[in-house]
N, C-alpha and C positions, 0 to 999 in steps of 0.2 A: 504494500500500500504506500503510495507516494503522494507527497504534497509539499508545498512550500511551508516554511516555518510559521506557526501561529494560526493556521487555518482551522485545525481541530482534529488532526489525525490521532494524536495520543488520546484525546477525550473519546473519540469514536471507538478506538480499539479497546480502551478500558471499559466503555459502556457495553460493548459486545461481550466482554468477559463477565460483567455483572449480569447481563441478560441470560447468558448461558448457565450461570450458577443457579439462577432462580427459574430457568426454563420458561421465560416470558418472551413475547414478541419484542423485536427491536427495530425501530424505524420502518414499521409496516410489514416486516417479514417474521415468520415463525423461526425460532431458534432451537436447535437441538440442545437438550440439557447436558451439561458436562462441566468439568473443572478446567480452569485456565491458570497458566503460569505466565506471569508478566515479568520480563527481564528489563529493568529500567536503567537506561544509560543517562537519563536526564530527568529533571522534574521530580526528584525524589520527594521533596516536601509536599508536593501537591497531590500525591497519589491517594492518601487517606482522605483528603478533602474531596477529591473527585468522586471517590466511591460513596462518601456520605451524601454528596450532592445528587448523585444518581439515585440513591435510595430515597431521598426526600422527594425528588421529582417524580419518581415512579411509585411513591407511596408504599415503599417496602420497609419493613421493620429495620430501624437504624442499627448498624453494626452487626447485621445478620449475614452480610455477604462475605464469603471466604474465597479469596483469590491468593494463590501463591505469588510472592513477590521476591525477586532477587535484585540486589543493587550492585551496579558497577562490576559486572562479570565480563571480563574481556573474552570474547568468543574466539579462542584459539583451538587448535586440534586437541590439545589436552583437556581443556575445560569443556569442550563439546562432548568428549567421551564421558565425562562426569555428568553432564547434562542429561545424557541418555538414561543413566541410572536414576536420576532425579525424576525424569518424566515417567519412567516405569513405576517407580515407587509411589509417586503421587497420583498415578493414574490420570494424568492430565490429557485433556482432549484438544486443547488449544495452547500453543506456546508462542508468545508475542515477544519479539526482540525490538526494542524501541530506544534509539534508532541505530541503523547500521553504522553510521559514521561515528557514533559514540561507543559502540560495543565491539565492532569488528576490527581486527588488526590488519587493515589493508593499507599497504603503502601507496597504492594507486587504485582508486575506485574505477578507473577506466581500463584497467588490466583485465581482459576477458578471462584469462587463465586463472588468475587469483580469485576473481569474483565467482567464477563457476565452481571452483574448488570449495570456497566458503559456503556458497548456497547449498551444494550437495551435502557437505558435512552437517550443516544446520538441519536440513531436511531429514537426513539419516538419524540424527540424534533424537528428533522428535517422534518419528513414526517407525523406527526399527522394531520396537516392541508393541506398538499400537498402530496398525496400518490405517485406522480410521481417524487418527489424530491429525491436526492441521498446524503447520508451522506458518507464522505470519511475520514477515520482515517489514518494519516500518522504515521508510527511507525518504529522502528529499528529492525534489525535482529541479530541473533547469527550465527557465522560461525564455521563449524566443518570440519575436514579433514577425509575422509573415508579411508578404509583399503588400497585402491589403490592410496591414496595420492591426491585425487581430493578435491577441496574446494567446500563445499556445504553450503547453507544458509537456514534458516527458520525464520519465524516470532518469535521475542523474547517474552518470557513469557508464560502465560497460554494458553492452547489449545483453550480456549474460544475466543481468538483473531481470530482463524481460524474457529472454529465451529459455532460461532454466527454471522458471516458475510457471505453474499451470494457470495462475490467475494474476493479473496486474490490475489493481484498483487505483484509479487516479482521482484525486480530489482537486477540483478546479474551482477557483473563485477566492473569496475571502471568508473570514470567520462570520461575517454578517449574512453571507449568502453563497453557499457552495454546492457543487454537484459531485456525486459519487458515481463513477462510471467504469465499466469494463469494456466499453465500446472501442474496438480496435482503431476506428477512424479518429478517435479522440485521444489515443495514446494508451488505452487500456488493453486488456487481453483476457479472454475466457476460453480455455481449451475444452472443457468438458460440458459446459452448460450454456444456456442462452445468454448472450450479452445483455447487460442491464445498465440502465442509467437512472439514477435517483436524484432529481433536482430539488431545490428548495430547502436544503439543510442549513443549519446555522448553529452557532454556539449561543447558549443562553445561560446567564448567571443565575445561580441558585444561592440565596443568602443563608448562611449557616449561623450557628450560635457563636457568640463572642465577637460579632462584627466581621466575621470572615465570609468569604464567598468562593465559589468554584464554578466551573462551566460544565455543562452537559450538552450533548448534541441533540437537537430537536428537528422535527419536520415542521417547517413553517406552514401556517394556515394559508388557504387560498387568498385570503385578504392581505396577508403579509407579502405573498408573491406578487399580487396585483400592485401593491404599494411600491415594490421594487420596479415593476414595469412603468408605473406612473412617474417614478423618479427619472428613469431613463428618458421618457417622453418629454418631461419638463426640461431636462438639460438640452435635448436636441432643439427644443423650441427657442432656446437662447441664441441659436445660430441664425444668422441672416441668410435667407435663401439666395443661392447663387454665389455667395462669398466663400472663398476657400480658406481653410484654417490649417496651419501646420500643427503638428502634435503639441508643440510648446504653446502655441496660441490657444488651441482648444483646451488644453489643461488649465491655462490661466482663465479662460472664459468660464469654465465650469467651477472655478474656485478651488482647484485641487493642485495648486502649484507645489504644495508640500506633501502631497499624498499620491505618489505615482501609482502605487498598487491599486488603490481604489479607482483612480482615473482609468487605468488600463482595463479593469474589470467592467466598468460602465461603458467604456468605449467599445469593447468587444461585444457587449450586449446590444449596443446600438447598431453595430455593423451586422450582427447575426439577425437582428430583427428588420434589417433593411431600412432603418431610419436615416443612416448616413452611408456614404459610399466613398471609396478611395480608388484611385487608379493603380495600375500594376507597379509603379515605381515608388520607392520609399520617399521620394521627394514630392510626390503628388499630394495635394492638400485633401483634407476631409471636406465633404460637401453634404449639406442637408438634402435629402431626396424629396421628390415630389410627394411621395406617400406620407411624409411626415409633416407636410404643410397643413 
């Protein structure tokens, strides 16, 4: 599962682990009941808070969720052999490594041989004694801008991250509005089942005791999704018909000079909805289309 930092990949993976423990649906899908082991390379202090937030949000008895957690385990050949014994002893059905960059000893994430070796060892450690178990690697993405100015993402590093895993889940967008997809045309992959795309996800704060808070992943209501579309429409209406805007000028017009990530997300939405258009060259300006007048 790949996403840029701060979108919600850790909260999503941890939420799945909680849903598995209780055997309850998660983000609109049924979940097979089972135990999860979460190997944390970052965000140690937030794990307990996130589990409590999930319990509060889903109205589950507080401190009833049992998830195995390991902190700062460098995933080498030796430690992965010990991990296999831990998975067998704990009868874990899902093992999450979050994130690859923090846990794996890879000198170069773009080295296909090294990445393929690491992926195979991690997979073998998880399901060698339980063929039905699932290994989940959480990783980062790289973002590119295509010729039409749309923001596109792909899993960072060697192609082995994609080729040697049966499923690649890509999270696109920001924490306020993101999509989970295995659609190959969007950078995902699904070898054994039908490709799926789940839009309208977001992080939502849950307020805890003692003035604390933590985030959980939610499915936005249709009204919230419509609100996002209305925001895109409003921004496009700020553009003068027939006037060309460079990316810098458009970012300034939309009041996002200091928030490039949000600007790219909304610009991509406007392009995908056909509200603005751009020529094939990177130097071509953005134009408001007739459909958005």
